[in-house]
Legacy VTK file of the C-alpha trace (Angstrom):
# vtk DataFile Version 3.0
C-alpha trace
ASCII
DATASET POLYDATA
POINTS 437 float
10.980 -49.755 3.751
9.070 -48.110 6.613
10.570 -45.209 8.521
10.718 -45.470 12.318
9.339 -42.160 13.564
8.466 -42.555 17.243
11.576 -40.820 18.558
11.798 -38.053 15.972
11.488 -34.433 17.130
9.635 -31.800 15.125
9.740 -28.040 15.768
7.331 -25.403 14.475
7.526 -21.664 13.943
4.550 -19.561 12.897
4.725 -16.144 11.266
1.766 -13.874 10.692
-1.923 -13.996 11.481
-4.245 -16.006 13.718
-5.194 -18.152 10.723
-1.571 -19.251 10.397
-1.425 -19.985 14.112
-4.559 -22.105 13.890
-3.220 -24.032 10.906
0.127 -24.647 12.604
-1.609 -26.113 15.645
-3.699 -28.369 13.407
-0.578 -29.625 11.592
1.206 -30.051 14.919
-1.574 -32.316 16.155
-1.321 -34.475 13.026
2.377 -35.025 13.717
1.666 -35.863 17.353
-0.982 -38.368 16.349
1.644 -40.068 14.173
4.076 -40.403 17.067
6.350 -37.396 16.630
7.559 -35.340 19.588
6.912 -31.593 19.333
9.791 -29.499 20.677
10.581 -25.794 20.910
12.001 -24.206 17.755
15.146 -23.272 19.681
15.802 -26.959 20.381
17.681 -29.476 18.257
15.060 -31.190 16.109
14.934 -33.682 13.255
12.308 -31.655 11.369
11.703 -27.890 11.330
8.445 -26.566 9.911
8.123 -22.836 9.164
4.593 -21.591 8.474
5.285 -18.370 6.613
3.665 -14.963 6.131
4.225 -12.725 3.115
2.075 -9.681 3.855
5.277 -7.632 4.089
8.841 -8.092 2.909
9.867 -8.369 6.545
7.942 -11.641 6.806
9.846 -13.065 3.834
13.179 -12.093 5.371
12.173 -13.654 8.697
11.304 -16.917 6.931
14.768 -17.082 5.368
16.391 -16.301 8.718
14.433 -19.111 10.378
15.732 -21.587 7.797
19.305 -20.549 8.602
18.613 -20.826 12.328
17.276 -24.377 11.948
20.298 -25.479 9.916
22.634 -24.135 12.600
20.829 -26.295 15.143
20.936 -29.411 12.948
22.460 -29.301 9.482
20.932 -32.707 8.697
17.377 -31.752 9.661
14.448 -31.819 7.247
13.394 -28.192 6.633
9.805 -27.537 5.556
8.717 -24.145 4.236
4.948 -23.854 3.991
2.232 -21.238 3.738
1.817 -17.866 2.056
5.431 -17.029 1.139
6.098 -20.049 -1.100
2.541 -19.896 -2.433
2.996 -16.303 -3.625
6.720 -16.333 -4.421
7.674 -19.889 -5.271
10.781 -18.844 -7.202
12.198 -17.073 -4.146
11.308 -19.949 -1.819
13.009 -22.487 -4.093
16.212 -20.449 -4.071
16.636 -20.656 -0.275
19.504 -23.053 0.529
18.738 -25.978 2.797
14.970 -26.234 2.290
13.869 -29.817 1.656
10.090 -29.476 1.314
8.055 -26.564 -0.031
4.261 -26.439 0.160
1.701 -23.699 -0.308
-1.529 -22.851 1.473
-3.511 -26.011 0.808
-3.068 -29.761 1.363
-1.156 -29.147 4.611
-2.810 -32.211 6.132
-0.416 -34.258 3.980
2.829 -32.714 5.253
3.598 -35.776 7.404
3.623 -37.986 4.320
5.829 -35.521 2.471
8.292 -35.506 5.378
8.413 -39.293 5.502
8.914 -39.516 1.740
11.728 -36.988 1.988
13.407 -38.890 4.826
13.194 -42.107 2.834
14.360 -40.761 -0.516
16.352 -37.669 0.593
15.052 -35.703 -2.351
13.659 -32.201 -2.495
9.855 -32.034 -2.685
7.897 -29.084 -4.073
4.116 -29.284 -3.812
2.555 -25.904 -4.561
-0.728 -25.925 -6.454
-2.454 -23.072 -8.299
-4.432 -21.728 -5.334
-6.595 -19.564 -7.597
-8.286 -22.722 -8.882
-8.965 -24.112 -5.416
-12.609 -23.939 -4.363
-12.431 -26.465 -1.510
-12.075 -25.561 2.174
-9.154 -27.520 3.573
-10.353 -29.570 6.532
-7.990 -28.821 9.402
-9.201 -28.966 12.985
-7.559 -28.185 16.299
-8.606 -30.796 18.831
-6.563 -29.379 21.697
-5.987 -25.651 22.079
-2.547 -25.453 23.656
-2.274 -23.287 26.768
-5.122 -20.995 25.748
-8.328 -19.774 27.315
-9.674 -18.417 24.034
-10.206 -21.037 21.343
-9.633 -19.965 17.733
-11.796 -21.475 15.015
-11.012 -21.054 11.345
-14.305 -20.700 9.477
-13.146 -19.374 6.106
-10.159 -19.092 3.787
-9.315 -16.872 0.823
-10.215 -13.394 -0.417
-11.594 -12.090 -3.724
-11.172 -8.334 -3.197
-7.706 -7.775 -4.740
-6.878 -4.493 -3.036
-3.994 -2.982 -4.972
-1.448 -3.331 -2.139
-2.353 -6.825 -0.968
-0.674 -10.112 -1.885
-3.108 -12.203 0.193
-5.552 -13.179 -2.622
-2.577 -14.533 -4.594
-1.354 -16.478 -1.562
-4.713 -17.694 -0.271
-6.918 -18.008 -3.326
-10.689 -17.454 -3.583
-13.177 -17.483 -0.718
-13.875 -20.963 0.666
-16.237 -21.399 3.605
-16.178 -24.130 6.212
-19.456 -26.065 6.407
-21.831 -24.720 9.057
-22.316 -28.091 10.759
-18.548 -28.575 11.135
-18.257 -25.204 12.858
-21.072 -25.988 15.283
-19.586 -29.409 16.044
-16.194 -27.908 16.869
-17.672 -25.178 19.058
-19.728 -27.729 21.023
-16.600 -29.824 21.572
-14.707 -26.762 22.781
-17.537 -25.904 25.168
-17.377 -29.465 26.539
-13.642 -28.975 27.104
-14.350 -25.909 29.229
-13.516 -23.065 26.853
-15.611 -20.010 27.601
-14.656 -17.870 24.583
-14.320 -18.713 20.911
-12.725 -16.456 18.302
-13.907 -16.805 14.712
-11.050 -16.286 12.316
-10.352 -16.494 8.609
-8.737 -14.536 5.813
-11.940 -12.594 5.067
-14.692 -13.793 7.398
-17.080 -11.105 6.152
-17.353 -13.214 2.963
-18.266 -16.368 4.879
-20.968 -18.359 3.085
-20.817 -16.475 -0.188
-19.472 -19.542 -1.984
-21.988 -21.849 -0.282
-25.023 -19.688 -0.938
-27.415 -20.726 1.832
-25.584 -19.601 4.980
-23.915 -16.410 6.207
-21.704 -15.114 9.000
-24.850 -13.976 10.816
-26.173 -17.558 10.760
-22.922 -18.791 12.313
-23.072 -16.162 15.051
-26.680 -17.022 15.891
-25.864 -20.741 15.955
-22.929 -20.354 18.325
-24.923 -17.953 20.499
-27.284 -20.859 21.264
-24.554 -23.282 22.352
-24.473 -23.916 26.097
-21.118 -23.444 27.816
-19.866 -20.723 25.489
-19.966 -17.324 27.169
-18.239 -15.180 24.575
-17.987 -15.029 20.787
-15.255 -12.810 19.397
-14.738 -11.853 15.765
-11.500 -11.241 13.925
-11.203 -8.405 11.385
-14.311 -7.447 9.399
-14.751 -5.732 6.058
-16.733 -2.513 6.694
-19.444 -3.181 4.116
-20.868 -6.173 5.999
-21.835 -3.854 8.862
-25.101 -2.529 7.486
-27.525 -0.993 9.957
-29.721 -4.106 9.674
-26.747 -6.415 10.365
-25.702 -4.325 13.380
-29.248 -4.452 14.794
-29.234 -8.239 14.447
-25.876 -8.790 16.159
-26.740 -6.313 18.913
-29.345 -8.827 20.119
-26.755 -11.615 20.548
-25.903 -11.642 24.244
-22.658 -13.629 23.827
-21.112 -11.563 21.046
-18.247 -9.439 22.364
-18.694 -5.685 22.106
-15.504 -5.289 20.132
-15.160 -4.983 16.365
-11.995 -4.756 14.328
-13.031 -2.940 11.154
-10.332 -2.533 8.537
-9.892 1.106 7.410
-6.363 1.355 5.896
-6.638 5.098 5.245
-8.770 8.022 6.379
-8.360 9.776 3.017
-10.798 9.060 0.176
-8.240 9.621 -2.578
-5.874 7.101 -0.981
-8.720 4.614 -0.538
-9.499 4.861 -4.264
-5.904 4.014 -5.201
-5.997 1.131 -2.738
-9.180 -0.128 -4.446
-11.038 -0.177 -1.141
-14.784 -0.294 -1.679
-16.049 2.343 0.740
-15.605 6.019 1.513
-14.678 7.648 4.795
-18.257 8.925 5.095
-19.623 5.374 4.769
-17.081 4.156 7.300
-18.047 6.937 9.743
-21.727 5.953 9.544
-20.821 2.320 10.322
-18.920 3.297 13.452
-21.736 5.639 14.522
-24.290 2.832 14.132
-22.168 0.431 16.164
-21.984 2.972 18.967
-25.706 3.683 18.642
-26.889 0.081 18.955
-24.091 -1.459 21.067
-23.257 0.625 24.163
-19.628 0.754 25.336
-18.464 -0.945 22.122
-14.759 -1.004 21.351
-13.836 -0.281 17.724
-10.381 -1.162 16.403
-8.809 -0.723 12.988
-5.730 -1.019 10.774
-4.019 2.033 9.296
-1.424 1.986 6.542
0.981 4.894 6.089
3.124 5.687 3.065
0.937 4.141 0.370
2.197 5.227 -3.084
1.094 8.763 -3.830
0.234 9.581 -0.216
1.056 13.285 0.041
1.466 15.255 3.245
-2.082 16.525 2.717
-3.504 13.026 2.286
-1.688 11.786 5.373
-3.021 14.708 7.385
-6.565 13.933 6.198
-6.100 10.327 7.258
-4.691 11.363 10.621
-7.548 13.753 11.373
-10.178 11.200 10.344
-8.654 8.574 12.617
-8.509 11.063 15.474
-12.183 11.926 14.982
-13.145 8.241 15.075
-11.571 7.730 18.499
-10.647 4.076 18.033
-10.037 1.946 21.111
-7.210 0.076 19.370
-5.294 0.705 16.168
-2.625 -1.306 14.361
-0.309 0.939 12.330
1.932 -0.393 9.581
3.987 1.010 6.739
3.241 0.194 3.125
5.462 -2.609 1.878
5.793 -3.069 -1.914
4.754 -6.596 -2.905
5.746 -7.923 -6.308
2.658 -9.121 -8.163
0.277 -6.506 -6.761
-0.992 -3.566 -8.785
0.462 -0.960 -6.409
3.946 -2.407 -6.896
4.168 -0.513 -10.170
2.615 2.719 -8.941
4.592 5.940 -9.201
4.987 8.150 -6.162
6.571 5.583 -3.853
7.052 7.245 -0.454
10.522 7.488 1.091
11.288 5.184 3.993
12.130 8.154 6.240
8.733 9.729 5.609
6.917 6.438 6.212
8.700 6.059 9.537
7.777 9.603 10.595
4.136 9.073 9.695
4.075 5.696 11.403
5.456 7.167 14.615
2.852 9.927 14.614
-0.011 7.456 14.047
1.261 5.097 16.760
1.369 7.956 19.256
-2.226 8.805 18.323
-3.249 5.155 18.712
-1.882 5.091 22.261
-3.618 8.366 23.140
-6.969 7.046 21.855
-6.591 3.787 23.741
-5.934 5.605 27.021
-8.939 7.890 26.424
-11.158 4.872 25.735
-9.970 3.109 28.891
-10.570 6.204 31.046
-14.281 5.995 30.250
-14.482 2.769 32.251
-12.694 3.824 35.423
-14.820 2.888 38.423
-17.028 0.520 36.427
-17.474 -3.176 37.186
-17.118 -5.484 34.182
-16.833 -9.203 33.485
-13.199 -10.152 32.894
-12.063 -13.501 31.505
-8.608 -14.121 32.980
-6.049 -15.755 30.727
-2.617 -15.958 32.334
-0.184 -14.599 34.905
2.307 -11.921 33.832
6.003 -12.005 34.700
5.456 -9.436 37.439
2.744 -11.496 39.112
-0.531 -10.013 37.825
-3.446 -12.122 36.679
-4.237 -10.773 33.224
-7.554 -10.862 31.406
-9.893 -9.091 28.996
-13.263 -7.433 29.162
-15.589 -8.254 26.309
-14.767 -4.878 24.708
-11.059 -5.739 24.832
-9.741 -3.744 27.774
-6.777 -5.576 29.269
-7.132 -5.823 33.049
-4.481 -6.719 35.635
-5.202 -7.817 39.220
-3.171 -9.093 42.139
-4.292 -12.477 43.408
-2.766 -15.331 45.368
-4.458 -17.771 42.999
-4.045 -18.330 39.268
-7.352 -17.427 37.653
-6.760 -18.851 34.183
-10.000 -19.451 32.260
-12.080 -17.974 35.077
-14.484 -15.090 34.624
-15.058 -12.633 37.458
-16.808 -9.336 37.920
-13.968 -6.882 38.301
-13.946 -3.222 39.254
-11.606 -1.118 37.119
-9.606 1.070 39.471
-6.746 2.827 37.681
-4.657 3.043 34.547
-1.368 1.180 34.194
0.111 2.335 30.910
-2.258 1.046 28.236
-3.877 -1.449 30.633
-6.152 -1.218 33.680
-5.662 -2.239 37.303
-8.712 -3.918 38.796
-10.031 -5.864 41.771
-12.538 -8.669 41.921
-15.831 -7.674 43.550
LINES 1 438
437 0 1 2 3 4 5 6 7 8 9 10 11 12 13 14 15 16 17 18 19 20 21 22 23 24 25 26 27 28 29 30 31 32 33 34 35 36 37 38 39 40 41 42 43 44 45 46 47 48 49 50 51 52 53 54 55 56 57 58 59 60 61 62 63 64 65 66 67 68 69 70 71 72 73 74 75 76 77 78 79 80 81 82 83 84 85 86 87 88 89 90 91 92 93 94 95 96 97 98 99 100 101 102 103 104 105 106 107 108 109 110 111 112 113 114 115 116 117 118 119 120 121 122 123 124 125 126 127 128 129 130 131 132 133 134 135 136 137 138 139 140 141 142 143 144 145 146 147 148 149 150 151 152 153 154 155 156 157 158 159 160 161 162 163 164 165 166 167 168 169 170 171 172 173 174 175 176 177 178 179 180 181 182 183 184 185 186 187 188 189 190 191 192 193 194 195 196 197 198 199 200 201 202 203 204 205 206 207 208 209 210 211 212 213 214 215 216 217 218 219 220 221 222 223 224 225 226 227 228 229 230 231 232 233 234 235 236 237 238 239 240 241 242 243 244 245 246 247 248 249 250 251 252 253 254 255 256 257 258 259 260 261 262 263 264 265 266 267 268 269 270 271 272 273 274 275 276 277 278 279 280 281 282 283 284 285 286 287 288 289 290 291 292 293 294 295 296 297 298 299 300 301 302 303 304 305 306 307 308 309 310 311 312 313 314 315 316 317 318 319 320 321 322 323 324 325 326 327 328 329 330 331 332 333 334 335 336 337 338 339 340 341 342 343 344 345 346 347 348 349 350 351 352 353 354 355 356 357 358 359 360 361 362 363 364 365 366 367 368 369 370 371 372 373 374 375 376 377 378 379 380 381 382 383 384 385 386 387 388 389 390 391 392 393 394 395 396 397 398 399 400 401 402 403 404 405 406 407 408 409 410 411 412 413 414 415 416 417 418 419 420 421 422 423 424 425 426 427 428 429 430 431 432 433 434 435 436
């Protein structure tokens, strides 16, 4: 018996990173192609799909809360839990009341069939494979970037580094690279649709091509740089070790590559880095940042900093703080260590008290804001290209420079997806006020 699906409503909620957001949009399009109506997650729907994140315990708790929220909206709805949380912690996911379908981080293109089977048979479906044995890049494409001026492209999945705090390799499996030709085809299509900026994303894009053997991230960047209609190429987070002086010299010659690099640090203390099983020292990291600033003028450098990793003493935290301050990052994401069952650090002694983690986090966040303001001040009075993205609630057109300064201007017109030379006039909190010249 076939299931009539034309009038069924499906709602999506995405937790976590840009990769998850990309994958949700790809799954959403598959449902739309099959005749489903996509509605807001706050609406009454027939199907609720939660694409989960498990980097921290907070993400797990949010996933469970979203299941409860969906059931309050429609107790008879089909609830789908997919992504990193069930992949890493299947036992926990299976214990959540009301979930009808559980999938991991591969074979998401088949979720429609699973939903239809569940509707027909009204039986619980669990389809979570051993991701560590998966060496195939899952083909998911976004044909229509919803309400965006920047188009995200997933070029890679998985990570093989196994840092002691990180659950991601267990949730995402080994490195799998998207074929070069597929990437170029998607970028050309996006250029034809009028997108001016593409953002390359993945779980560990620095490892792109390692499993293929005859192509690298640099090859992808050079290929996209030659595509007409694309004006900007932006990278998601990079592993420091890819940024050799030779690599930096090569990318400095690419006129479309944004002068903004998010380089994961995690700690500015060498002893902490060793316990994290990071594969660089603070001295090596410093040289990378210095080379970026040497070969790429006005470059913005962003990073991630973790506080409260097991064994982090007051002295180690102070070392980390002073190193970060010396680096003068333009942006910094600060987060507290979250114990993840299954990782090596979960069993470490010297777990840091929550109160201390919160104090250290607050101090780092204050430093991050100070550094961002100092970076922005360097550009006061300068004229820069700004790609405008949307209109804020208080009526400003909002956009970004290539080195990731957020700029606000007053304009009678909506400038979405338009690029204008803009003079940066004054600071507005952590943003800049500008005017088109």
